[in-house]
N, C-alpha and C positions, 0 to 999 in steps of 0.2 A: 483451382481455385490459388493463388500465388501462396508462397510461405509465408508473407506476411499477412497475410488473411488469416492464417490456420491459428497464428499466434505464439508464444513459448510459453514455458511451462515457471510457473512462481507460486512457492508455499505459502499460502498468507494464515496467522497465523490470528483465531479470535479469543478475547474472553467475554469471563460471563462473571459475574458479583457471585461469591460467594460470604458473605457478611462480614466483619469488620475483624482488626487486629485487636491489642490490649490498651492500641492510644486513638483507635476506634476509626482506623482509615481502615479502605475498602481492602478486601483482598479478593483474586481473581483466580479462573479456575482458564487456563490454555488451551484450546483443540487447532490444531492445525490441519492446515484444508490444502488440496493440488488441486488447484484453478490455468487453467491457459489468460492467457492475455496479450495486451497489442501494448507493448513496454517503450516509453520514449523516456530516453535518458538527459538529463541536461548537457549544453556542452561547455567547454572552458568559462567559454564567455560569457556564461546563465548563473555558473555558480559563483557564491559569497564568499568574501573570505572578512567579514567583518569579525571574527572571531581573532584575536592576538595568537593562538598560539592550536589553529582548528580550520576545517574550511567544513561546509555546508554542500551535500550533495541531493541534488532533488532530480525523479523518475516522473510522470505522470503516465499514467497504467486506462488501459478500457477496458474492460472483464463482460464479460457476454451478457444478456438478459438472461441466464436462465441459474444467476449469478442471484443469490440468497442471502448472504452475509450479511450481518451487523458491521461494519466493518470501524464503527469509532472507538478509536484505541489502537488497533489492530496491528500487527506488523508483517511486514513485507521484507521475503526472505530472497532477491533475485541476486541468482550470480555470487553468486557463494557471501554476501551482502547483506545487511536488515535495514532497514527500510520502516517508520512509522506513519503511519496515516494520520493525514490531517485534518479536522472535521467533522464532518458527516456525508460521504458521498452517498449517492442514490440515483435510482437508472433515472433519463431525463432522457429526450428526444435523439437521437446522433444520425448523422449522415452514413457513420460505419452500420451496415446493415449487421444485427445481433450484437452487436458494439456500444452499448447505451446505459454503462458504469462508469466515468471518469471517475479517476481517483489521482489525487496527490500525495505523493509519500515525501518524508526529507532524512537523514541520515547525516549528523553529524559526525567528523571525526576530531578528537583532540578536545 
């Protein structure tokens, strides 16, 4: 098996609601999980710079079939940068044997 299909480690922090603060906003407890993932980084041409003083960077991940995490609102630490998961990822049929959860995540600088 090639190194590519082995994936690389990422840290995924998931949240669990713990109640509400004094203003009625939800509070969360965070838990970190080490997971292997196939990661695709956006290229310079696909990055967007619509913010006047910032840059948006995106990554796409494929997680293994064995991943049972609820990724809504999760944070992904990859190569020293923190990305926020978009949407509600779930397992779908995939041509990549065993890598069937596609995740889109974004990081905004500035």
